C-alpha positions in Angstrom: 0.0 0.1 0.0 1.5 3.4 -0.9 2.5 5.7 2.0 2.3 9.4 1.6 5.4 10.2 2.9 7.3 8.5 -0.2 6.2 11.2 -2.4 7.2 14.7 -2.0 4.6 17.5 -0.8 4.8 19.4 -4.1 4.0 16.2 -5.9 1.1 15.7 -3.8 -0.4 19.1 -4.2 0.1 18.9 -7.9 -2.1 15.8 -7.8 -4.6 17.4 -5.4 -4.6 20.5 -7.5 -5.6 18.2 -11.0 -8.5 16.6 -8.9 -10.1 19.7 -7.7 -9.7 21.0 -11.4 -11.6 18.1 -12.8 -14.0 17.6 -9.8 -15.1 21.3 -10.0 -15.3 21.1 -13.8 -17.4 18.2 -13.5 -20.1 19.2 -11.1 -19.9 22.7 -12.9 -21.0 20.9 -16.3 -24.0 18.6 -14.3 -25.3 22.0 -12.5 -25.5 23.6 -15.6 -27.1 20.9 -17.6 -30.6 22.3 -17.0 -29.8 25.4 -18.8 -27.6 24.1 -21.9 -29.8 20.9 -22.7 -32.8 23.0 -23.3 -30.5 25.5 -25.7 -29.4 22.4 -27.8 -32.7 20.8 -27.6 -33.9 24.0 -29.2 -31.1 24.2 -31.8 -31.7 20.6 -32.9 -35.5 21.0 -33.0 -35.9 18.2 -30.6 -37.6 19.8 -27.4 -40.0 16.9 -26.5 -36.9 14.6 -26.0 -35.1 17.0 -23.5 -35.5 15.1 -20.6 -33.5 12.5 -22.2 -30.3 14.3 -21.7 -31.1 14.2 -17.8 -32.5 10.8 -17.8 -29.5 8.6 -19.6 -26.6 10.4 -17.9 -28.3 9.6 -14.4 -28.9 6.2 -15.3 -25.1 5.7 -16.5 -24.2 7.3 -13.3 -26.5 5.1 -11.5 -24.9 1.9 -13.1 -21.1 3.1 -12.7 -21.0 4.4 -9.2 -21.7 1.3 -7.2 -19.0 -0.5 -9.2 -16.3 2.2 -9.4 -14.4 1.3 -6.2 -14.3 -2.5 -7.0 -13.4 -2.0 -10.7 -10.4 0.3 -9.2 -9.4 -2.5 -7.0 -9.2 -5.0 -9.6 -7.3 -2.5 -12.3 -5.5 0.1 -9.9 -7.4 3.1 -8.6 -5.0 5.6 -10.5 -5.3 3.6 -13.6 -8.9 3.5 -13.9 -9.2 7.4 -12.5 -7.1 8.5 -15.4 -9.0 6.1 -17.8 -12.4 7.5 -16.7 -11.4 11.2 -17.0 -10.0 10.6 -20.5 -13.2 8.9 -21.4 -15.0 11.8 -20.0 -13.1 14.6 -21.9 -13.6 12.6 -25.1 -17.3 12.6 -24.5 -17.5 16.2 -23.6 -15.3 16.8 -26.9 -18.1 14.9 -29.0 -20.8 17.0 -27.2 -18.9 19.8 -28.1 -18.8 19.1 -31.7 -22.2 17.2 -31.8 -24.4 17.8 -35.0 -27.3 16.4 -33.9 -29.5 16.2 -30.6 -29.1 12.3 -30.0 -25.4 12.7 -30.5 -24.9 15.2 -27.9 -27.2 13.2 -25.8 -25.5 10.0 -26.0 -22.3 11.4 -25.6 -23.5 12.9 -22.1 -24.9 9.2 -21.0 -21.1 8.0 -21.6 -20.0 10.8 -19.9 -22.2 9.8 -17.0 -20.7 6.4 -16.7 -17.2 7.8 -16.6 -18.1 10.4 -14.0 -19.3 7.5 -11.9 -15.8 5.7 -12.2 -13.6 8.5 -11.8 -15.6 10.3 -9.1 -15.9 7.4 -6.8 -12.0 6.5 -7.1 -11.1 10.1 -6.5 -12.0 9.6 -2.7 -9.7 6.7 -2.4 -6.8 8.7 -4.2 -7.3 11.4 -1.4 -6.3 8.7 1.1 -3.6 7.4 -0.9 -2.2 11.1 -1.6 -2.4 12.1 1.9 -2.9 9.5 4.2 -6.3 8.6 6.1 -5.6 10.9 9.2 -5.4 14.1 6.5 -7.7 12.7 3.6 -10.8 14.2 5.5 -9.5 17.6 5.7 -8.5 17.9 1.7 -11.9 15.9 1.1 -13.7 18.7 2.8 -11.9 21.5 0.7 -12.8 19.5 -2.4 -16.5 19.5 -1.4 -16.5 23.0 -0.6 -15.1 23.9 -4.1 -17.7 21.5 -6.1 -20.7 23.2 -3.9 -19.3 26.6 -5.4 -19.5 24.7 -8.8 -23.3 24.1 -8.2 -23.8 27.4 -7.2 -22.5 29.1 -10.1 -23.1 26.4 -12.8 -26.7 27.5 -14.0 -26.2 30.8 -13.9 -22.9 31.2 -16.0 -24.4 28.5 -18.3 -27.1 30.9 -19.1 -24.9 33.7 -19.6 -22.7 31.4 -22.1 -25.6 30.1 -23.9 -26.8 33.3 -24.9 -23.5 33.7 -26.7 -23.0 30.2 -27.9 -23.8 26.7 -25.9 -20.7 25.3 -27.5 -18.1 28.0 -26.0 -18.5 26.5 -22.2 -17.4 23.1 -23.4 -14.3 24.3 -25.5 -13.1 26.2 -22.3 -13.9 23.0 -20.1 -12.2 20.7 -22.2 -8.8 22.8 -21.8 -9.0 22.8 -18.2 -10.0 19.2 -17.9 -6.9 18.1 -20.1 -4.5 20.3 -17.7 -6.3 18.5 -14.8 -5.6 15.3 -16.0 -2.1 16.1 -16.9 -1.6 17.1 -13.1 -3.2 14.2 -11.9 -1.3 11.6 -14.4 2.1 13.3 -12.9 1.3 13.7 -9.4 -1.0 10.8 -8.1 1.2 7.8 -6.3 0.2 4.5 -8.2 -2.0 2.1 -5.8 -1.4 -1.6 -6.5 -4.6 -3.5 -7.4 -6.1 -5.8 -4.9 -6.0 -9.6 -5.1 -8.2 -12.4 -3.5 -11.6 -13.0 -2.8 -12.5 -9.3 -1.4 -11.5 -8.1 -4.9 -14.3 -9.9 -6.8 -16.6 -7.8 -9.0 -20.2 -8.6 -8.7 -20.7 -8.8 -12.6 -24.1 -10.3 -12.5 -25.1 -7.8 -10.0 -23.8 -4.8 -12.3 -25.6 -6.1 -15.6 -28.6 -6.8 -13.6 -28.7 -3.3 -12.5 -28.0 -1.8 -15.8 -30.9 -4.0 -17.2 -33.3 -2.8 -14.5 -32.5 1.0 -14.6 -32.2 1.8 -18.2 -35.6 0.2 -19.6 -37.4 1.6 -16.6 -36.0 5.1 -17.1 -37.1 5.0 -20.8 -40.6 3.8 -20.1 -41.0 6.6 -17.4 -39.8 9.1 -20.1 -41.6 7.9 -22.9 -45.1 6.6 -21.4 -46.8 10.0 -21.9 -45.5 10.2 -25.7 -46.1 6.5 -27.0 -49.1 5.7 -24.3 -48.6 3.6 -21.2 -50.2 0.3 -22.7 -48.5 0.9 -26.0 -46.4 -2.3 -26.9 -43.1 -0.5 -26.5 -43.5 0.8 -23.1 -45.1 -2.6 -21.8 -41.9 -4.3 -23.3 -39.7 -1.9 -21.5 -41.8 -2.3 -18.1 -41.3 -6.4 -18.5 -37.6 -6.1 -19.1 -37.6 -3.9 -16.1 -39.0 -6.5 -13.9 -36.8 -9.2 -15.5 -34.0 -7.0 -14.7 -35.0 -7.0 -11.1 -35.7 -10.2 -10.3 -32.2 -10.9 -11.9 -30.8 -8.4 -9.7 -32.3 -9.9 -6.4 -31.1 -13.4 -7.2 -27.6 -12.0 -8.2 -27.4 -10.1 -4.7 -28.3 -13.4 -3.1 -25.1 -15.0 -4.0 -23.0 -12.0 -4.2 
């Protein structure tokens, strides 16, 4: 296990600065979604589907958050964090240059999955960087900064969208890349765990996705297609099957 004292203080602070930048921007982009999603939907003439921007991203986060820590145990928390942030940046690059509403929405959905992975592993990395005694203090600073992002996200998004909705993504991408570079340099390597406690509940992960995705789609499309339409009924049937599979999987996990 990594000991914070083996890495210089300056390098640890570089890593921490990178984590702060990434977490701040991630929360800022989430907080502004209620503004720029409507702008994007209007630009691409698809306002009736705007709820899908919120829904699919939240579903993706709901699937990835429970598995983030365990996957980090398997492959290494630093590796997973850097991979997830890289995927997150790619997704927002796609969103920034999106040529259709669904291209934007799907990019946001995948970014939600990446967010769940790097956000959960960020807490573990703070402990690796500063040690268990000091990690709560630095985690508190991090949470204070993300709270500021939540407060300013929507107002700034409103101002930026009045100019060009893509602009805030362009700026965020540059800062995210800087944060990624700082983290890649400063974060210490945490060896993957081995043994029974590192096993990933893969059936539970799959069943969670099979439950959440069709249920969310059914709740969003029910009023559009009709609650008794074949599509909605099929989605609800898949939801029930997924829920049963999840219960059975967790009884064995």
